[in-house]
Every structure is written in structure tokens, then in C-alpha cells.
C-alpha positions in Angstrom: -167.7 36.4 133.1 -169.0 40.4 132.7 -166.3 43.0 134.4 -168.4 46.4 134.8 -167.3 49.8 135.8 -170.0 52.0 136.3 -169.6 55.8 136.9 -172.8 56.9 139.4 -173.5 61.3 138.6 -170.0 62.0 137.3 -169.3 65.7 136.6 -165.8 66.3 135.1 -165.2 64.5 131.5 -162.2 64.4 132.2 -162.5 61.9 135.0 -164.9 60.1 132.2 -161.6 59.8 129.8 -159.0 59.1 132.2 -161.1 56.1 133.3 -161.7 54.8 130.4 -157.4 55.0 129.9 -156.9 53.1 133.2 -159.6 50.5 131.3 -158.0 49.7 129.0 -154.0 49.3 130.5 -155.5 46.7 132.8 -157.8 45.1 130.4 -161.2 45.9 130.9 -163.9 47.5 128.1 -167.1 47.4 130.1 -167.5 51.0 130.9 -171.5 52.3 132.0 -172.3 56.5 132.9 -175.4 56.7 134.9 -177.1 60.1 134.4 -173.4 61.9 133.9 -173.6 65.9 133.9 -173.5 66.0 130.1 -175.0 64.3 128.0 -172.7 64.0 125.2 -168.9 63.6 127.9 -168.7 60.6 125.5 -167.8 63.1 123.0 -166.6 65.9 124.4 -163.2 66.8 123.3 -161.9 66.8 127.1 -162.8 63.4 127.4 -161.2 62.0 124.1 -158.2 64.0 125.2 -157.3 62.3 128.9 -158.4 58.5 127.5 -155.3 59.0 125.8 -156.0 56.3 123.4 -158.5 54.3 124.9 -161.5 55.5 122.1 -162.8 52.2 121.9 -163.7 51.3 125.7 -165.4 55.4 125.0 -166.9 53.8 122.2 -168.4 50.6 123.5 -169.3 53.0 126.8 -172.7 53.4 127.6 -175.2 56.2 129.3 -178.2 55.1 131.0 -180.6 56.9 133.0 -180.7 54.4 136.3 -178.5 52.2 137.8 -181.3 49.7 137.4 -180.4 49.8 133.5 -176.1 49.6 134.5 -176.8 46.1 136.5 -177.6 43.6 133.6 -176.2 40.6 134.2 -174.2 41.3 136.6 -174.1 39.3 140.2 -171.9 40.3 142.2 -172.2 44.6 143.4 -168.6 45.8 145.3 -169.5 49.9 145.9 -166.3 52.0 146.1 -166.3 53.9 149.8 -164.3 56.3 152.0 -166.0 54.8 155.3 -168.5 52.4 155.8 -172.3 53.0 156.2 -174.1 51.7 159.4 -176.6 49.7 157.7 -174.3 49.1 155.0 -172.8 45.9 153.1 -169.5 44.8 155.3 -166.6 47.1 154.3 -163.2 45.7 153.1 -160.2 46.3 151.6 -160.2 45.6 147.9 -157.3 43.2 147.7 -158.2 40.8 150.3 -161.7 40.5 148.8 -161.1 40.2 145.6 -158.7 37.5 146.1 -161.0 35.7 147.8 -163.7 36.5 144.9 -160.9 35.0 142.1 -159.8 32.5 144.9 -164.1 30.8 145.6 -164.5 30.7 142.0 -161.2 28.6 140.8 -162.0 26.9 144.0 -165.0 25.1 142.8 -164.1 25.5 139.1 -165.5 28.1 138.0 -165.4 31.4 136.2 -165.0 34.4 138.5 -168.5 35.7 138.9 -170.0 38.9 137.1 -168.6 41.8 138.8 -169.4 45.7 139.1 -167.5 48.2 140.5 -169.8 51.1 141.4 -168.5 54.8 141.8 -170.3 57.8 142.9 -170.2 61.5 142.0 -167.1 63.4 142.4 -168.4 66.3 144.9 -170.6 62.9 147.4 -169.4 60.1 146.5 -172.2 57.2 146.6 -175.4 57.8 148.1 -176.2 55.3 151.0 -179.5 53.6 149.3 -176.5 52.9 146.6 -174.3 51.5 148.9 -177.2 49.1 150.6 -177.9 47.1 147.2 -174.0 46.2 147.1 -172.5 43.2 148.5 -169.4 44.8 150.1 -167.8 47.8 149.9 -164.4 48.4 149.4 -162.3 51.3 151.1 -158.6 52.3 149.5 -156.5 52.2 152.4 -155.3 55.7 152.3 -154.0 58.2 154.8 -156.5 58.8 157.6 -155.5 62.4 157.4 -156.7 62.9 153.8 -158.5 60.6 151.9 -160.1 61.8 149.0 -158.9 60.0 145.9 -159.5 61.6 142.1 -162.1 59.6 140.4 -160.2 57.9 137.7 -157.6 57.1 140.5 -159.4 55.0 142.0 -160.9 53.2 138.9 -157.3 52.6 138.5 -157.0 51.0 141.7 -159.9 48.9 141.8 -158.7 48.4 138.2 -155.5 47.1 139.1 -156.5 44.9 142.1 -159.1 43.1 140.2 -156.5 42.2 137.2 -154.3 40.8 140.2 -156.7 38.7 141.5 -157.9 37.4 138.3 -154.0 36.1 137.6 -152.5 40.0 136.6 -150.2 40.3 133.6 -146.5 40.1 134.1 -143.8 42.6 133.6 -143.0 44.4 130.3 -139.8 43.3 129.4 -137.2 43.7 127.1 -136.7 41.9 123.9 -133.6 39.9 124.6 -131.0 40.6 121.4 -130.8 37.5 119.2 -127.0 38.3 118.8 -126.8 38.1 122.6 -127.1 34.5 122.7 -124.0 34.2 120.8 -121.0 33.5 122.9 -117.3 34.0 122.7 -115.5 30.6 122.7 -112.6 29.6 124.8 -110.0 31.1 121.7 -111.1 34.1 121.5 -111.9 34.8 125.5 -107.7 33.6 125.9 -106.8 36.0 122.9 -108.6 39.5 124.8 -106.6 37.7 128.4 -103.0 38.3 126.5 -103.9 41.7 124.9 -104.8 42.8 128.3 -102.0 41.2 129.9 -99.4 43.2 127.8 -101.8 46.4 128.0 -101.6 46.1 131.9 -98.1 45.5 131.4 -97.3 48.7 129.1 -99.4 50.8 131.5 -97.1 50.5 134.6 -100.5 48.7 136.4 -99.2 44.8 136.0 -95.4 43.7 137.0 -94.9 40.9 134.3 -91.9 39.7 137.0 -94.2 39.4 139.8 -97.8 39.2 138.2 -99.2 37.5 141.4 -103.1 36.2 140.7 -103.9 39.5 138.9 -104.5 37.3 135.3 -106.0 34.4 136.3 -108.4 36.4 138.4 -109.1 38.8 135.3 -109.6 35.5 133.5 -112.8 34.2 135.7 -113.9 37.7 135.3 -114.3 37.0 132.1 -115.3 33.7 132.3 -118.5 34.7 134.4 -119.5 37.8 131.7 -119.9 35.5 129.1 -118.6 37.8 126.4 -119.9 37.7 123.4 -117.8 38.6 120.1 -118.8 42.4 120.2 -117.8 42.5 124.0 -114.4 40.7 123.1 -113.5 43.4 120.1 -114.9 46.4 122.4 -112.3 45.0 125.5 -109.3 45.0 122.6 -110.4 48.0 121.7 -109.7 49.4 125.0 -106.4 47.7 125.0 -105.1 49.4 122.5 -106.0 52.3 122.8 -103.9 52.0 126.6 -101.2 50.6 124.4 -101.1 53.7 122.3 -101.5 55.9 125.9 -98.7 54.4 127.2 -96.7 54.5 124.2 -97.3 58.3 123.5 -96.6 59.3 127.0 -92.9 57.3 126.8 -92.2 59.0 123.5 -92.8 62.7 125.5 -91.1 61.6 128.7 -87.8 60.4 126.6 -88.0 64.3 124.4 -87.9 65.8 127.5 -85.4 64.1 128.6 -83.2 65.0 125.8 -80.9 68.4 126.7 -81.6 71.0 124.3 -78.8 71.8 121.9 
């Protein structure tokens, strides 16, 4: 399956570099430039800088003179348009069209068709004759009062929608540390609970003669937290700090009660 992004008569090198970056983050790498303003656009400093490491996409990219040369091996052509053309292909939002395209292939037990996404120049967009040869015009839903998208931003959105239709990538999740699976045993939890009971009494938060349900509730809290040995050490450290603070306050108060000699 081919997924090709075709930029027609692109003016700004930075947009080429940013488009390469957009493709790489979505897992695509087939970029074709049709008659760009700068013949050496793939090697220009701004292009490489804006690619932000996607230099492999730039190295694979092709520059061709005509759109016909860019379409070899492609079955399904998608123009990107702000508004539909009277005599052009149907205009749809990217998501429903691309989801249907991928779903139809899955229903037939086939890979998705080879697709090309066409983007016009920054100033004029796509020419009518180029739009007319496409199967669909994809119009990104935007603010009706201001629908002009930067070229690279449009490439990023279309690349994302096609990747999503193909199944997408899972979100990046932090690796779970190995020690996180280790849980403190019941004896350790009982020990920290007893330590906290004494510390809470020392600071006056718990009345030992009328404890009510404070300690059973703390016990349930610790059980739900599924404490690790490291977390038990932290909770014991907090309890020791409370006890030291209470002892220091008590000593200071006792000294204040002694009359001056």
C-alpha cells in the first residue's frame, strides 16, 4: 500500500521541511514535490531545520516536473480544498471519507488502496484541473470566518486522519518501574499503621481514649493505596517527623512554664 503526499508548486522551503516532519511523526515517508519554486528545496537550510530530524523523509523525497509523474502507482486521489468545485469530485471532511475507505478495504479482506493526498501552492491552493482529476476533495472543518491553514499544518492533519483510519498508534505511556509491582506485606502495613496511631496521638490529632473509626479508616486507605516498601518507609519517616515536632513543642512549652530564677 502506498501513501503519498504530493506538494504542488510549493513556495516556501520551511513548509517542505515541516511537511516532512509531519509525515514522519505519523509513520509516512513518501513525499513528492511537483515543480517547487526552489529546485534545490530539499537541500536548503530552512528546509532541513524545519524538518527537525526527519531528514530521511527529505532524502527519499522526489522532485518532478508534472503532476502525472507524481501519480505512478496510485489508485485513489484526494485533493485538499477549502471549498468544493462546481464540476469537481464530491467534497467531504477527511475523517468520514478516510474511515470509510479503510473500512471498505477491511470488509473485503484487502489492504487499503494506494492513496495520494494532493496539496496546492501556499498562495493559490489547488488548480481546478488538478482537483477535477481526483476522486474526492477533502475539506478540513475550520472556522468559517477564517479557514486558511498553513500548508504544513494541513499536511499534519491529513496525515493524522489517515493514520487514525488505518488503526492509529497507541498513546505514549511511561514505562512502569519494575519495583512498582512490589507491594508491602500485611505486617509492614500494620507496622506503619501502629506508628501513625502513636504519632497522631503525639500531635493531638487522635484521642487514644476515644479513637472512634479513624484507624480502621486509615487502614482501609493504606490497603487501597497498595503501598510499596518505599512508600512504607516514607510514611514512617513522616510519622517520626511528627513525633519529633510534637516532642520539641512539648519541651519548649515545659521550659516556658518554669518561672525565672
